[in-house]
Wavefront OBJ file of the C-alpha trace (Angstrom):
o trace
v -7.877 1.794 -23.121
v -7.608 -0.438 -25.894
v -7.616 -3.966 -24.459
v -8.239 -6.937 -26.284
v -8.751 -10.653 -25.803
v -5.560 -12.995 -27.030
v -6.524 -16.884 -27.042
v -3.907 -19.602 -28.038
v -5.524 -23.090 -28.899
v -3.322 -26.053 -28.572
v -4.150 -29.795 -28.557
v -4.503 -29.802 -24.858
v -5.110 -26.780 -23.724
v -6.866 -23.553 -24.440
v -5.445 -19.826 -22.808
v -7.103 -16.923 -23.294
v -5.781 -13.347 -21.859
v -7.107 -9.519 -21.606
v -3.899 -8.097 -23.254
v -3.320 -4.232 -22.946
v -1.028 -1.957 -25.759
v 2.082 -2.658 -23.797
v 1.876 -6.707 -23.831
v 0.839 -6.940 -20.162
v -1.626 -9.569 -19.206
v -4.048 -8.355 -17.237
v -6.076 -11.358 -16.704
v -6.121 -14.857 -18.069
v -7.719 -18.514 -18.119
v -6.782 -21.974 -18.691
v -9.247 -24.709 -19.880
v -8.405 -28.320 -20.987
v -9.047 -28.284 -24.809
v -12.407 -30.028 -25.439
v -14.246 -31.528 -28.767
v -16.061 -30.504 -30.796
v -13.975 -27.316 -30.497
v -15.778 -24.617 -32.090
v -18.887 -24.556 -30.044
v -17.046 -25.067 -26.715
v -14.463 -22.416 -28.149
v -17.551 -19.964 -28.235
v -19.016 -20.679 -25.075
v -15.410 -20.075 -23.165
v -14.555 -16.867 -25.430
v -17.900 -15.464 -24.385
v -17.905 -16.228 -21.100
v -14.898 -14.768 -20.642
v -15.856 -11.878 -22.408
v -18.632 -11.264 -20.131
v -15.926 -11.186 -17.074
v -13.971 -8.536 -19.158
v -16.684 -6.515 -21.391
v -14.431 -3.197 -22.191
v -12.053 -5.161 -24.802
v -12.259 -4.105 -28.232
v -11.540 -6.946 -30.315
v -10.389 -10.894 -29.972
v -7.171 -12.390 -31.762
v -7.230 -16.197 -31.961
v -3.904 -18.226 -32.512
v -4.302 -22.373 -33.107
v -2.415 -25.123 -34.646
v -2.720 -25.763 -38.299
v -3.158 -24.271 -41.489
v -5.192 -20.993 -41.299
v -6.410 -19.038 -44.019
v -6.204 -15.771 -42.039
v -8.738 -13.569 -44.555
v -11.101 -15.981 -44.410
v -10.776 -17.012 -40.769
v -10.728 -20.197 -40.932
v -8.868 -23.742 -40.739
v -7.590 -24.704 -43.884
v -5.952 -28.461 -42.475
v -5.316 -29.366 -38.481
v -4.284 -33.119 -38.492
v -5.210 -35.257 -35.663
v -4.001 -32.760 -32.788
v -7.259 -30.864 -33.138
v -9.813 -33.566 -34.546
v -12.777 -32.024 -36.822
v -11.175 -28.386 -36.681
v -9.710 -28.871 -40.561
v -12.651 -27.029 -42.206
v -14.267 -24.795 -39.605
v -14.916 -21.365 -40.279
v -13.832 -19.337 -36.865
v -13.908 -15.761 -37.543
v -17.289 -14.874 -39.017
v -19.653 -17.079 -36.435
v -17.055 -16.152 -33.357
v -17.758 -12.188 -34.251
v -21.434 -12.812 -34.531
v -21.390 -14.191 -31.164
v -19.289 -11.679 -29.597
v -19.958 -8.362 -31.085
v -16.424 -7.583 -31.451
v -13.867 -8.095 -34.406
v -12.011 -11.649 -34.514
v -8.602 -12.648 -36.674
v -7.370 -15.968 -36.785
v -3.803 -17.145 -37.310
v -1.719 -19.613 -36.800
v -0.255 -20.397 -33.143
v 3.602 -20.644 -34.466
v 3.466 -17.230 -36.635
v 1.926 -15.502 -33.369
v 4.679 -16.475 -31.160
v 6.827 -14.863 -34.123
v 4.955 -11.765 -33.626
v 5.086 -11.634 -29.740
v 8.576 -12.264 -29.838
v 9.531 -9.593 -32.672
v 7.269 -6.913 -31.146
v 7.990 -7.544 -27.564
v 10.296 -10.126 -26.828
v 13.710 -11.947 -27.868
v 14.052 -10.005 -31.301
v 12.439 -6.487 -30.261
v 13.907 -4.219 -32.999
v 14.733 -6.947 -35.507
v 13.314 -6.810 -38.807
v 13.980 -10.473 -40.309
v 13.167 -13.181 -37.866
v 12.269 -17.130 -37.934
v 10.959 -18.456 -34.915
v 10.038 -22.213 -34.453
v 8.134 -23.609 -31.750
v 9.034 -27.217 -30.508
v 5.593 -28.417 -28.708
v 3.562 -31.040 -29.623
v 4.526 -30.569 -33.091
v 6.834 -27.933 -34.698
v 5.319 -24.895 -35.671
v 7.309 -21.713 -37.414
v 6.436 -18.250 -37.876
v 8.478 -15.861 -40.274
v 8.839 -11.896 -39.781
v 9.953 -10.471 -42.618
v 10.972 -6.575 -42.713
v 8.693 -6.439 -39.837
v 5.737 -7.921 -40.950
v 4.663 -11.324 -40.582
v 4.656 -13.836 -43.731
v 1.402 -15.637 -43.458
v -1.512 -17.260 -45.503
v -0.080 -18.714 -48.658
v -2.220 -20.203 -51.578
v -3.295 -22.853 -49.083
v -2.839 -21.342 -45.893
v 0.209 -23.547 -45.599
v 2.761 -20.296 -45.849
v 5.653 -20.846 -42.994
v 4.348 -24.478 -42.320
v 8.237 -24.961 -41.591
v 7.798 -28.058 -39.491
v 6.473 -30.058 -42.559
v 9.598 -29.187 -44.339
v 11.149 -32.987 -45.201
v 14.244 -33.429 -43.138
v 14.171 -37.588 -43.609
v 13.084 -38.419 -47.066
v 10.800 -41.744 -46.548
v 11.397 -41.440 -43.117
v 8.873 -41.429 -40.158
v 5.112 -40.817 -41.023
v 3.884 -37.544 -40.094
v -0.081 -36.270 -39.395
v -0.154 -34.682 -42.545
v 0.191 -37.590 -44.670
v 3.798 -37.431 -45.885
v 7.112 -39.269 -44.420
v 10.019 -37.596 -42.932
v 8.812 -34.216 -42.126
v 10.996 -32.277 -39.483
v 8.229 -32.185 -37.004
v 8.840 -36.118 -36.713
v 12.273 -35.516 -35.258
v 12.301 -32.321 -33.762
v 9.287 -31.917 -31.384
v 8.154 -32.795 -28.297
v 6.182 -35.981 -29.836
v 8.940 -36.724 -32.106
v 11.130 -36.945 -28.511
v 8.691 -39.332 -27.179
v 9.089 -41.398 -30.121
v 12.657 -41.836 -30.078
v 12.395 -42.454 -26.406
v 10.201 -45.266 -26.699
v 12.185 -46.728 -29.952
v 15.148 -46.390 -27.256
v 13.485 -48.504 -25.039
v 13.560 -45.656 -22.157
v 11.010 -45.008 -19.504
v 11.311 -40.891 -19.438
v 9.636 -37.815 -20.365
v 11.541 -35.478 -22.705
v 12.627 -33.173 -19.776
v 13.780 -36.056 -17.755
v 16.196 -37.320 -20.718
v 18.295 -34.030 -20.862
v 18.801 -34.607 -17.311
v 19.575 -38.562 -17.661
v 21.924 -37.540 -20.575
v 24.423 -36.372 -18.334
v 25.169 -39.954 -16.938
v 23.574 -42.259 -19.324
v 24.751 -43.240 -22.802
v 21.707 -44.448 -24.416
v 20.310 -41.048 -23.375
v 23.162 -39.362 -24.620
v 23.168 -40.535 -27.907
v 19.335 -39.729 -28.600
v 19.949 -36.119 -27.162
v 22.715 -36.002 -29.610
v 20.682 -36.989 -32.378
v 18.330 -34.543 -31.426
v 20.535 -31.607 -31.305
v 22.161 -32.365 -34.479
v 18.629 -32.905 -36.536
v 17.824 -29.552 -35.147
v 20.964 -28.025 -35.900
v 21.089 -29.432 -39.787
v 17.110 -27.788 -39.635
v 18.065 -24.577 -38.681
v 20.918 -24.522 -41.138
v 18.401 -25.121 -43.749
v 16.170 -22.294 -42.692
v 19.281 -19.783 -42.763
v 19.897 -20.694 -46.768
v 16.448 -20.092 -47.126
v 16.064 -16.996 -44.977
v 19.165 -15.274 -43.950
v 17.613 -14.034 -40.844
v 18.842 -11.944 -38.117
v 17.841 -13.988 -35.508
v 16.035 -17.495 -34.786
v 14.370 -17.916 -32.179
v 13.301 -21.124 -30.382
v 9.659 -21.666 -28.166
v 7.092 -24.290 -27.257
v 7.366 -26.666 -24.305
v 10.879 -28.193 -25.325
v 12.404 -24.752 -25.094
v 11.824 -25.001 -21.409
v 14.912 -27.589 -21.027
v 16.745 -25.836 -22.965
v 19.823 -25.288 -20.666
v 20.465 -28.862 -20.917
v 20.827 -28.917 -24.829
v 21.169 -25.555 -26.192
v 25.336 -25.492 -25.475
v 25.565 -28.938 -27.750
v 23.035 -27.517 -30.319
v 25.444 -24.446 -30.483
v 28.305 -26.469 -31.013
v 26.908 -28.680 -33.814
v 25.406 -25.038 -35.947
v 28.870 -23.865 -35.590
v 29.864 -26.907 -38.101
v 26.627 -26.013 -40.332
v 25.763 -22.566 -40.447
v 26.613 -20.486 -43.595
v 27.022 -17.662 -41.446
v 27.135 -16.588 -37.955
v 23.391 -16.818 -36.426
v 22.245 -15.697 -32.840
v 19.817 -18.322 -31.697
v 18.114 -16.896 -28.653
v 15.123 -19.114 -26.534
v 11.909 -17.320 -26.474
v 11.478 -14.838 -23.938
v 7.726 -15.578 -23.232
v 7.753 -19.548 -23.350
v 4.121 -20.269 -23.096
v 2.558 -16.907 -23.138
v 3.883 -16.118 -26.743
v 0.923 -17.712 -28.788
v -1.260 -15.813 -26.422
v 0.450 -12.456 -26.756
v 0.711 -12.875 -30.373
v -3.037 -13.601 -30.629
v -3.558 -10.200 -29.017
v -1.000 -8.543 -31.544
v -3.494 -9.640 -34.482
v -6.085 -7.171 -33.106
v -4.090 -4.748 -31.196
v -3.206 -2.089 -33.884
v -6.968 -2.073 -35.218
l 1 2 3 4 5 6 7 8 9 10 11 12 13 14 15 16 17 18 19 20 21 22 23 24 25 26 27 28 29 30 31 32 33 34 35 36 37 38 39 40 41 42 43 44 45 46 47 48 49 50 51 52 53 54 55 56 57 58 59 60 61 62 63 64 65 66 67 68 69 70 71 72 73 74 75 76 77 78 79 80 81 82 83 84 85 86 87 88 89 90 91 92 93 94 95 96 97 98 99 100 101 102 103 104 105 106 107 108 109 110 111 112 113 114 115 116 117 118 119 120 121 122 123 124 125 126 127 128 129 130 131 132 133 134 135 136 137 138 139 140 141 142 143 144 145 146 147 148 149 150 151 152 153 154 155 156 157 158 159 160 161 162 163 164 165 166 167 168 169 170 171 172 173 174 175 176 177 178 179 180 181 182 183 184 185 186 187 188 189 190 191 192 193 194 195 196 197 198 199 200 201 202 203 204 205 206 207 208 209 210 211 212 213 214 215 216 217 218 219 220 221 222 223 224 225 226 227 228 229 230 231 232 233 234 235 236 237 238 239 240 241 242 243 244 245 246 247 248 249 250 251 252 253 254 255 256 257 258 259 260 261 262 263 264 265 266 267 268 269 270 271 272 273 274 275 276 277 278 279 280 281 282 283 284 285 286 287 288 289 290
């Protein structure tokens, strides 16, 4: 039985699971993200491995720019302090005695949705994750578009949406991540003088004009952003995952109505089937075919 461990590293939590070849989660654990991150990660993975010693390999999905060949973190920003420049693959292979592969978390989510989820059977798919940040993953002719000269391929959250706009963690102004992500919604809510969480905002928008305006701005920005992605990739489907997608029932109709006015061609837009499991499942897929 070729079971593997998939690990999803986020800004607030780390999820790890034993995954089989059918994408089933046989066992899992969630821990709070702590720093310095690498030694903490190694301890958690080794402990999990001791409980599940028959797994054959380990896949790691993480926020940030990743060099998948070297298995190192090129850039991670403030969400994972001290993570930039960290070697992950080599020391973790030594610590566990198992092959390790490392990839960006949004790329992992795209892999999971293309293999097991909403885009199963499709060749060209773009997956965006609206979470703490805005991630992106691209499946092109069935393969993950990954790496890049600086580990930044498919960093779709860093396409500039508003020139000279809000400052991003990458240091530039106006990145899409600052307008269509969970963190962006928190900032916009605060600037509007409201005291609600993003999920509460979408509920409040049913009765409150100020909240309605914020949701309209969010869906309009998201529609323009998606239309730009379509102009580049002309994909079969766009998938929306991440924490913000969990409240999609409250805003997906408005998004689709705005998309109808800006898309070049019809485009199916689906909510990720795996929600918060996608990163962990995709991390497992990095090593399942070994």
